[in-house]
Each structure stands twice: as C-alpha cells, then as structure tokens.
Backbone as XML, in Angstrom:
<?xml version="1.0"?>
<chain id="A" units="angstrom">
  <residue number="1" name="MET">
    <atom name="N" x="-7.455" y="-6.906" z="10.072"/>
    <atom name="CA" x="-8.480" y="-7.910" z="9.902"/>
    <atom name="C" x="-9.102" y="-8.232" z="11.248"/>
  </residue>
  <residue number="2" name="GLU">
    <atom name="N" x="-10.376" y="-8.457" z="11.197"/>
    <atom name="CA" x="-11.102" y="-8.920" z="12.374"/>
    <atom name="C" x="-11.306" y="-10.431" z="12.243"/>
  </residue>
  <residue number="3" name="PRO">
    <atom name="N" x="-11.467" y="-11.130" z="13.337"/>
    <atom name="CA" x="-11.625" y="-12.589" z="13.272"/>
    <atom name="C" x="-12.770" y="-13.053" z="12.365"/>
  </residue>
  <residue number="4" name="HIS">
    <atom name="N" x="-13.822" y="-12.256" z="12.250"/>
    <atom name="CA" x="-14.975" y="-12.665" z="11.450"/>
    <atom name="C" x="-14.795" y="-12.387" z="9.952"/>
  </residue>
  <residue number="5" name="GLU">
    <atom name="N" x="-13.736" y="-11.668" z="9.579"/>
    <atom name="CA" x="-13.544" y="-11.312" z="8.173"/>
    <atom name="C" x="-12.866" y="-12.437" z="7.402"/>
  </residue>
  <residue number="6" name="SER">
    <atom name="N" x="-13.376" y="-12.672" z="6.209"/>
    <atom name="CA" x="-12.796" y="-13.703" z="5.346"/>
    <atom name="C" x="-11.774" y="-13.060" z="4.400"/>
  </residue>
  <residue number="7" name="THR">
    <atom name="N" x="-11.031" y="-13.912" z="3.727"/>
    <atom name="CA" x="-10.109" y="-13.421" z="2.702"/>
    <atom name="C" x="-10.874" y="-12.633" z="1.647"/>
  </residue>
  <residue number="8" name="ASP">
    <atom name="N" x="-12.049" y="-13.130" z="1.246"/>
    <atom name="CA" x="-12.861" y="-12.418" z="0.258"/>
    <atom name="C" x="-13.274" y="-11.034" z="0.758"/>
  </residue>
  <residue number="9" name="ASP">
    <atom name="N" x="-13.594" y="-10.921" z="2.054"/>
    <atom name="CA" x="-13.933" y="-9.612" z="2.628"/>
    <atom name="C" x="-12.766" y="-8.634" z="2.498"/>
  </residue>
  <residue number="10" name="VAL">
    <atom name="N" x="-11.581" y="-9.113" z="2.828"/>
    <atom name="CA" x="-10.394" y="-8.260" z="2.784"/>
    <atom name="C" x="-10.084" y="-7.861" z="1.341"/>
  </residue>
  <residue number="11" name="LEU">
    <atom name="N" x="-10.164" y="-8.807" z="0.424"/>
    <atom name="CA" x="-9.901" y="-8.487" z="-0.985"/>
    <atom name="C" x="-10.934" y="-7.521" z="-1.546"/>
  </residue>
  <residue number="12" name="ALA">
    <atom name="N" x="-12.190" y="-7.649" z="-1.137"/>
    <atom name="CA" x="-13.233" y="-6.722" z="-1.584"/>
    <atom name="C" x="-12.977" y="-5.326" z="-1.039"/>
  </residue>
  <residue number="13" name="PHE">
    <atom name="N" x="-12.564" y="-5.234" z="0.226"/>
    <atom name="CA" x="-12.224" y="-3.937" z="0.814"/>
    <atom name="C" x="-11.074" y="-3.298" z="0.048"/>
  </residue>
  <residue number="14" name="TYR">
    <atom name="N" x="-10.046" y="-4.079" z="-0.254"/>
    <atom name="CA" x="-8.898" y="-3.577" z="-0.997"/>
    <atom name="C" x="-9.321" y="-3.108" z="-2.390"/>
  </residue>
  <residue number="15" name="ALA">
    <atom name="N" x="-10.207" y="-3.846" z="-3.038"/>
    <atom name="CA" x="-10.685" y="-3.454" z="-4.378"/>
    <atom name="C" x="-11.429" y="-2.121" z="-4.317"/>
  </residue>
  <residue number="16" name="ARG">
    <atom name="N" x="-12.244" y="-1.926" z="-3.276"/>
    <atom name="CA" x="-12.962" y="-0.645" z="-3.127"/>
    <atom name="C" x="-11.981" y="0.498" z="-2.871"/>
  </residue>
  <residue number="17" name="ALA">
    <atom name="N" x="-10.990" y="0.261" z="-2.032"/>
    <atom name="CA" x="-9.990" y="1.296" z="-1.733"/>
    <atom name="C" x="-9.189" y="1.635" z="-2.979"/>
  </residue>
  <residue number="18" name="ARG">
    <atom name="N" x="-8.822" y="0.616" z="-3.736"/>
    <atom name="CA" x="-8.063" y="0.836" z="-4.969"/>
    <atom name="C" x="-8.871" y="1.625" z="-5.986"/>
  </residue>
  <residue number="19" name="ALA">
    <atom name="N" x="-10.151" y="1.306" z="-6.126"/>
    <atom name="CA" x="-11.019" y="2.037" z="-7.064"/>
    <atom name="C" x="-11.167" y="3.495" z="-6.646"/>
  </residue>
  <residue number="20" name="ALA">
    <atom name="N" x="-11.310" y="3.741" z="-5.354"/>
    <atom name="CA" x="-11.414" y="5.124" z="-4.861"/>
    <atom name="C" x="-10.113" y="5.879" z="-5.126"/>
  </residue>
  <residue number="21" name="ALA">
    <atom name="N" x="-8.975" y="5.237" z="-4.870"/>
    <atom name="CA" x="-7.685" y="5.880" z="-5.123"/>
    <atom name="C" x="-7.505" y="6.169" z="-6.605"/>
  </residue>
  <residue number="22" name="ASP">
    <atom name="N" x="-7.856" y="5.218" z="-7.465"/>
    <atom name="CA" x="-7.748" y="5.423" z="-8.909"/>
    <atom name="C" x="-8.578" y="6.621" z="-9.359"/>
  </residue>
  <residue number="23" name="GLN">
    <atom name="N" x="-9.764" y="6.776" z="-8.788"/>
    <atom name="CA" x="-10.627" y="7.894" z="-9.142"/>
    <atom name="C" x="-9.986" y="9.225" z="-8.736"/>
  </residue>
  <residue number="24" name="VAL">
    <atom name="N" x="-9.459" y="9.293" z="-7.524"/>
    <atom name="CA" x="-8.809" y="10.529" z="-7.061"/>
    <atom name="C" x="-7.589" y="10.840" z="-7.925"/>
  </residue>
  <residue number="25" name="ILE">
    <atom name="N" x="-6.780" y="9.841" z="-8.220"/>
    <atom name="CA" x="-5.585" y="10.045" z="-9.047"/>
    <atom name="C" x="-5.981" y="10.587" z="-10.422"/>
  </residue>
  <residue number="26" name="ALA">
    <atom name="N" x="-7.081" y="10.100" z="-10.974"/>
    <atom name="CA" x="-7.541" y="10.562" z="-12.286"/>
    <atom name="C" x="-8.063" y="11.995" z="-12.245"/>
  </residue>
  <residue number="27" name="GLU">
    <atom name="N" x="-8.572" y="12.422" z="-11.101"/>
    <atom name="CA" x="-9.223" y="13.732" z="-11.002"/>
    <atom name="C" x="-8.314" y="14.841" z="-10.487"/>
  </residue>
  <residue number="28" name="VAL">
    <atom name="N" x="-7.203" y="14.493" z="-9.848"/>
    <atom name="CA" x="-6.351" y="15.488" z="-9.190"/>
    <atom name="C" x="-5.057" y="15.653" z="-9.988"/>
  </residue>
  <residue number="29" name="GLU">
    <atom name="N" x="-4.634" y="16.894" z="-10.145"/>
    <atom name="CA" x="-3.366" y="17.169" z="-10.829"/>
    <atom name="C" x="-2.196" y="16.801" z="-9.915"/>
  </residue>
  <residue number="30" name="ILE">
    <atom name="N" x="-1.064" y="16.482" z="-10.500"/>
    <atom name="CA" x="0.088" y="15.982" z="-9.764"/>
    <atom name="C" x="0.629" y="16.980" z="-8.737"/>
  </residue>
  <residue number="31" name="GLU">
    <atom name="N" x="0.494" y="18.273" z="-9.000"/>
    <atom name="CA" x="1.003" y="19.276" z="-8.064"/>
    <atom name="C" x="-0.095" y="19.865" z="-7.175"/>
  </residue>
  <residue number="32" name="ASP">
    <atom name="N" x="-1.353" y="19.395" z="-7.313"/>
    <atom name="CA" x="-2.430" y="19.854" z="-6.430"/>
    <atom name="C" x="-2.101" y="19.489" z="-4.989"/>
  </residue>
  <residue number="33" name="LEU">
    <atom name="N" x="-2.526" y="20.359" z="-4.081"/>
    <atom name="CA" x="-2.238" y="20.139" z="-2.664"/>
    <atom name="C" x="-3.456" y="19.637" z="-1.905"/>
  </residue>
  <residue number="34" name="GLY">
    <atom name="N" x="-3.174" y="18.885" z="-0.876"/>
    <atom name="CA" x="-4.196" y="18.430" z="0.051"/>
    <atom name="C" x="-3.555" y="18.309" z="1.427"/>
  </residue>
  <residue number="35" name="THR">
    <atom name="N" x="-4.365" y="18.017" z="2.418"/>
    <atom name="CA" x="-3.857" y="17.893" z="3.783"/>
    <atom name="C" x="-3.610" y="16.425" z="4.105"/>
  </residue>
  <residue number="36" name="ALA">
    <atom name="N" x="-2.390" y="16.130" z="4.497"/>
    <atom name="CA" x="-2.016" y="14.766" z="4.868"/>
    <atom name="C" x="-2.557" y="14.439" z="6.253"/>
  </residue>
  <residue number="37" name="TRP">
    <atom name="N" x="-2.525" y="13.178" z="6.620"/>
    <atom name="CA" x="-3.037" y="12.719" z="7.915"/>
    <atom name="C" x="-2.337" y="13.403" z="9.083"/>
  </residue>
  <residue number="38" name="PHE">
    <atom name="N" x="-1.094" y="13.874" z="8.870"/>
    <atom name="CA" x="-0.342" y="14.509" z="9.947"/>
    <atom name="C" x="-0.516" y="16.027" z="9.956"/>
  </residue>
  <residue number="39" name="GLY">
    <atom name="N" x="-1.420" y="16.543" z="9.097"/>
    <atom name="CA" x="-1.800" y="17.947" z="9.143"/>
    <atom name="C" x="-1.090" y="18.887" z="8.196"/>
  </residue>
  <residue number="40" name="GLU">
    <atom name="N" x="-0.045" y="18.435" z="7.515"/>
    <atom name="CA" x="0.687" y="19.298" z="6.595"/>
    <atom name="C" x="0.119" y="19.217" z="5.184"/>
  </residue>
  <residue number="41" name="GLN">
    <atom name="N" x="0.338" y="20.293" z="4.416"/>
    <atom name="CA" x="-0.058" y="20.316" z="3.017"/>
    <atom name="C" x="0.973" y="19.535" z="2.207"/>
  </residue>
  <residue number="42" name="VAL">
    <atom name="N" x="0.489" y="18.623" z="1.366"/>
    <atom name="CA" x="1.367" y="17.836" z="0.500"/>
    <atom name="C" x="0.757" y="17.778" z="-0.894"/>
  </residue>
  <residue number="43" name="SER">
    <atom name="N" x="1.592" y="17.553" z="-1.887"/>
    <atom name="CA" x="1.113" y="17.432" z="-3.261"/>
    <atom name="C" x="0.694" y="15.990" z="-3.556"/>
  </residue>
  <residue number="44" name="MET">
    <atom name="N" x="-0.046" y="15.832" z="-4.630"/>
    <atom name="CA" x="-0.393" y="14.475" z="-5.082"/>
    <atom name="C" x="0.887" y="13.715" z="-5.392"/>
  </residue>
  <residue number="45" name="ARG">
    <atom name="N" x="1.877" y="14.387" z="-5.960"/>
    <atom name="CA" x="3.163" y="13.737" z="-6.233"/>
    <atom name="C" x="3.745" y="13.155" z="-4.944"/>
  </residue>
  <residue number="46" name="TRP">
    <atom name="N" x="3.752" y="13.944" z="-3.865"/>
    <atom name="CA" x="4.284" y="13.475" z="-2.585"/>
    <atom name="C" x="3.502" y="12.253" z="-2.116"/>
  </residue>
  <residue number="47" name="ALA">
    <atom name="N" x="2.173" y="12.319" z="-2.210"/>
    <atom name="CA" x="1.331" y="11.211" z="-1.742"/>
    <atom name="C" x="1.611" y="9.932" z="-2.521"/>
  </residue>
  <residue number="48" name="LEU">
    <atom name="N" x="1.761" y="10.047" z="-3.835"/>
    <atom name="CA" x="2.027" y="8.856" z="-4.649"/>
    <atom name="C" x="3.401" y="8.263" z="-4.340"/>
  </residue>
  <residue number="49" name="ILE">
    <atom name="N" x="4.404" y="9.119" z="-4.208"/>
    <atom name="CA" x="5.743" y="8.628" z="-3.872"/>
    <atom name="C" x="5.732" y="7.988" z="-2.487"/>
  </residue>
  <residue number="50" name="HIS">
    <atom name="N" x="5.017" y="8.593" z="-1.553"/>
    <atom name="CA" x="4.910" y="8.030" z="-0.209"/>
    <atom name="C" x="4.266" y="6.644" z="-0.256"/>
  </residue>
  <residue number="51" name="MET">
    <atom name="N" x="3.238" y="6.472" z="-1.064"/>
    <atom name="CA" x="2.569" y="5.173" z="-1.148"/>
    <atom name="C" x="3.476" y="4.110" z="-1.774"/>
  </residue>
  <residue number="52" name="ILE">
    <atom name="N" x="4.284" y="4.515" z="-2.761"/>
    <atom name="CA" x="5.260" y="3.577" z="-3.331"/>
    <atom name="C" x="6.243" y="3.139" z="-2.243"/>
  </residue>
  <residue number="53" name="GLU">
    <atom name="N" x="6.735" y="4.107" z="-1.469"/>
    <atom name="CA" x="7.667" y="3.813" z="-0.386"/>
    <atom name="C" x="7.032" y="2.884" z="0.654"/>
  </residue>
  <residue number="54" name="GLU">
    <atom name="N" x="5.807" y="3.172" z="1.052"/>
    <atom name="CA" x="5.121" y="2.343" z="2.052"/>
    <atom name="C" x="4.885" y="0.928" z="1.529"/>
  </residue>
  <residue number="55" name="THR">
    <atom name="N" x="4.501" y="0.805" z="0.262"/>
    <atom name="CA" x="4.282" y="-0.513" z="-0.327"/>
    <atom name="C" x="5.580" y="-1.312" z="-0.313"/>
  </residue>
  <residue number="56" name="ALA">
    <atom name="N" x="6.684" y="-0.671" z="-0.695"/>
    <atom name="CA" x="7.983" y="-1.355" z="-0.690"/>
    <atom name="C" x="8.362" y="-1.779" z="0.725"/>
  </residue>
  <residue number="57" name="ARG">
    <atom name="N" x="8.132" y="-0.913" z="1.698"/>
    <atom name="CA" x="8.479" y="-1.229" z="3.092"/>
    <atom name="C" x="7.696" y="-2.453" z="3.568"/>
  </residue>
  <residue number="58" name="HIS">
    <atom name="N" x="6.399" y="-2.454" z="3.322"/>
    <atom name="CA" x="5.574" y="-3.562" z="3.799"/>
    <atom name="C" x="5.854" y="-4.849" z="3.029"/>
  </residue>
  <residue number="59" name="THR">
    <atom name="N" x="6.200" y="-4.734" z="1.763"/>
    <atom name="CA" x="6.600" y="-5.913" z="1.002"/>
    <atom name="C" x="7.864" y="-6.511" z="1.608"/>
  </residue>
  <residue number="60" name="GLY">
    <atom name="N" x="8.781" y="-5.659" z="2.025"/>
    <atom name="CA" x="9.987" y="-6.143" z="2.697"/>
    <atom name="C" x="9.665" y="-6.857" z="3.991"/>
  </residue>
  <residue number="61" name="HIS">
    <atom name="N" x="8.708" y="-6.318" z="4.743"/>
    <atom name="CA" x="8.304" y="-6.990" z="5.988"/>
    <atom name="C" x="7.748" y="-8.375" z="5.687"/>
  </residue>
  <residue number="62" name="LEU">
    <atom name="N" x="6.924" y="-8.468" z="4.647"/>
    <atom name="CA" x="6.364" y="-9.773" z="4.289"/>
    <atom name="C" x="7.448" y="-10.751" z="3.859"/>
  </residue>
  <residue number="63" name="ASP">
    <atom name="N" x="8.456" y="-10.246" z="3.153"/>
    <atom name="CA" x="9.546" y="-11.112" z="2.725"/>
    <atom name="C" x="10.308" y="-11.650" z="3.930"/>
  </residue>
  <residue number="64" name="ILE">
    <atom name="N" x="10.494" y="-10.812" z="4.936"/>
    <atom name="CA" x="11.158" y="-11.273" z="6.166"/>
    <atom name="C" x="10.342" y="-12.390" z="6.816"/>
  </residue>
  <residue number="65" name="LEU">
    <atom name="N" x="9.024" y="-12.216" z="6.896"/>
    <atom name="CA" x="8.179" y="-13.264" z="7.473"/>
    <atom name="C" x="8.252" y="-14.547" z="6.663"/>
  </residue>
  <residue number="66" name="ARG">
    <atom name="N" x="8.250" y="-14.416" z="5.331"/>
    <atom name="CA" x="8.359" y="-15.611" z="4.491"/>
    <atom name="C" x="9.683" y="-16.313" z="4.748"/>
  </residue>
  <residue number="67" name="GLU">
    <atom name="N" x="10.766" y="-15.547" z="4.844"/>
    <atom name="CA" x="12.072" y="-16.152" z="5.113"/>
    <atom name="C" x="12.072" y="-16.895" z="6.450"/>
  </residue>
  <residue number="68" name="LEU">
    <atom name="N" x="11.409" y="-16.325" z="7.449"/>
    <atom name="CA" x="11.341" y="-16.996" z="8.746"/>
    <atom name="C" x="10.538" y="-18.291" z="8.659"/>
  </residue>
  <residue number="69" name="LEU">
    <atom name="N" x="9.544" y="-18.328" z="7.786"/>
    <atom name="CA" x="8.706" y="-19.513" z="7.657"/>
    <atom name="C" x="9.378" y="-20.621" z="6.850"/>
  </residue>
  <residue number="70" name="ASP">
    <atom name="N" x="9.991" y="-20.249" z="5.707"/>
    <atom name="CA" x="10.514" y="-21.312" z="4.847"/>
    <atom name="C" x="12.039" y="-21.414" z="4.834"/>
  </residue>
  <residue number="71" name="GLY">
    <atom name="N" x="12.728" y="-20.483" z="5.493"/>
    <atom name="CA" x="14.177" y="-20.569" z="5.593"/>
    <atom name="C" x="14.949" y="-20.149" z="4.356"/>
  </residue>
  <residue number="72" name="ARG">
    <atom name="N" x="14.238" y="-19.835" z="3.267"/>
    <atom name="CA" x="14.909" y="-19.420" z="2.035"/>
    <atom name="C" x="15.171" y="-17.925" z="2.080"/>
  </residue>
  <residue number="73" name="THR">
    <atom name="N" x="16.305" y="-17.516" z="1.541"/>
    <atom name="CA" x="16.624" y="-16.100" z="1.427"/>
    <atom name="C" x="16.947" y="-15.771" z="-0.018"/>
  </residue>
  <residue number="74" name="GLY">
    <atom name="N" x="16.791" y="-14.515" z="-0.360"/>
    <atom name="CA" x="17.094" y="-14.087" z="-1.723"/>
    <atom name="C" x="16.043" y="-14.537" z="-2.707"/>
  </residue>
  <residue number="75" name="ASP">
    <atom name="N" x="16.390" y="-14.429" z="-3.992"/>
    <atom name="CA" x="15.428" y="-14.765" z="-5.028"/>
    <atom name="C" x="15.893" y="-15.934" z="-5.908"/>
  </residue>
  <residue number="76" name="HIS">
    <atom name="N" x="16.797" y="-16.766" z="-5.354"/>
    <atom name="CA" x="17.329" y="-17.880" z="-6.117"/>
    <atom name="C" x="17.011" y="-19.205" z="-5.425"/>
  </residue>
  <residue number="77" name="GLU">
    <atom name="N" x="16.859" y="-20.221" z="-6.248"/>
    <atom name="CA" x="16.737" y="-21.574" z="-5.685"/>
    <atom name="C" x="18.104" y="-21.970" z="-5.162"/>
  </residue>
  <residue number="78" name="GLU">
    <atom name="N" x="18.150" y="-22.609" z="-4.024"/>
    <atom name="CA" x="19.432" y="-22.992" z="-3.439"/>
    <atom name="C" x="19.768" y="-24.416" z="-3.755"/>
  </residue>
</chain>
C-alpha cells in the first residue's frame, strides 16, 4: 500500500486480481504448464497449491499480529 491509497483502492485492486485469476483458472487445464516467477516450468496444480500455502502462511502472520495487539491466543474465549 502507498500512503495515498484508501482501503477501497486496495479492495478494488484485490477484486481485479481475483477476477483475473478466476478467468485463468477457468481457461487453463490443471496439468497445463507455465513459467513461474523463478523461471521454472510449473503446472496449474502446483500454482494453486502454492497459493493455498501462501495464503495460509500470511494468515498465520496476521494472527500473530492480532495476538500481539489484543493478547488473546487460540480460538477460544478465555
């Protein structure tokens, strides 16, 4: 995020990225190959699994930040 960007700007960017990803997922077969950012050939299956892994990792980071802010841990009321 840049200082001039609003929450609405960020959400709109995410919506555009999600729509583009949905279109590619609909058009590409699961075993089709493409070139990853690091230069190797990977399948759509690999890319989707990688994105699930990355989403989980970043969600964990956010949970750590939330715990630091509110002091609560886990998913239960204390």
